[in-house]
C-alpha positions, 0 to 999 in steps of 0.5 A: 675518419668519422662514424657515418661520414664518408668523403669519397673524393676530397678534390670535389669539396668547395675550397675558398682561399684568400691570401694577403702577402707583403714582402721586401725583395733584395736583388743583384744583377750578376750578369747583364742577363741574370738577376738573383734575389731574396724575399722576406715577407708576411702573409695572412690567409683565410681558408674555408673548406665547405663540408656541407656536400659530404654524405652523412649517415646516422647523424641528425645534421650536415657538416658545415664549413671548416675555417682554417686561418693562419699567418706568418713569415715568408722566405724565398729565393728567385732568379730572373733571366732577361734578354732584349733589344732597343725596342723589345724584351723577354724575361722569365722569373722563377721564385721558390718560397717557404713559410713559418706559420702561426694559426689555428692549426699546424700549417705549412705552405710551399710555393713555386712560381714562374712568370714568362713575359715578352713585349715592346719598349716605347720610351719609358714605357714597357708592355707585355703579355705572358703568364703566371704559373703557381704551384702551391702546396698547403698542409693543415692539421689539428683538432676542430670542435663539431656539434655533438661529436666534440673534438675531431682531429683532421688533416688536409692537403690543398693544391691549386686546381689551375696552375697557369693563367694568362697575363698582360701588363704595363710598366713605367720607368721614372728613372734608372732607379725607380719603376712602377708596374701593374699586371693583371691575369685572367683565365681560370684563375685571376691575379693582380700584381702592383709593384713599385721598385726603387734601386739604391 
């Protein structure tokens, strides 16, 4: 709430979000078709909310861009259901994560992902098509300094506008313990996953 400032539809604001995330995953196969895992990771994010399109009356300037930067630890749990034959496989992986964040403001990020896949197996190679569903909720609140107005409190909630995208991938098994794979997603949202897994 600001005098002379009206945001009729906050979902129309341009928001740019860059996230870098590294994690370690420990997993165990409870049955031949059910794998459960835990995740400990670290994330760093830079979010920019462009307020320049917000109507302003009675003020000699337009609002600019609001930067929201944060980093912190990520904790998560997940499971994989898998089934297949000698020359094919199908699987779905679901992950739930929460965060403990530090940064410019009071921030929290919670996320649920699902990755269905199906494809052929050729020797040590695996290929698949599938998708990636991401449902992430970000909440940020704090105080920003604006020209003339001085300190202004704010609160914002961010959600992804497109939760599903299509994915294709390939993996190579060096042995029963080591595997490398790459997945690329496209559509209204892009993603790239590059993983190396080693089992002790």
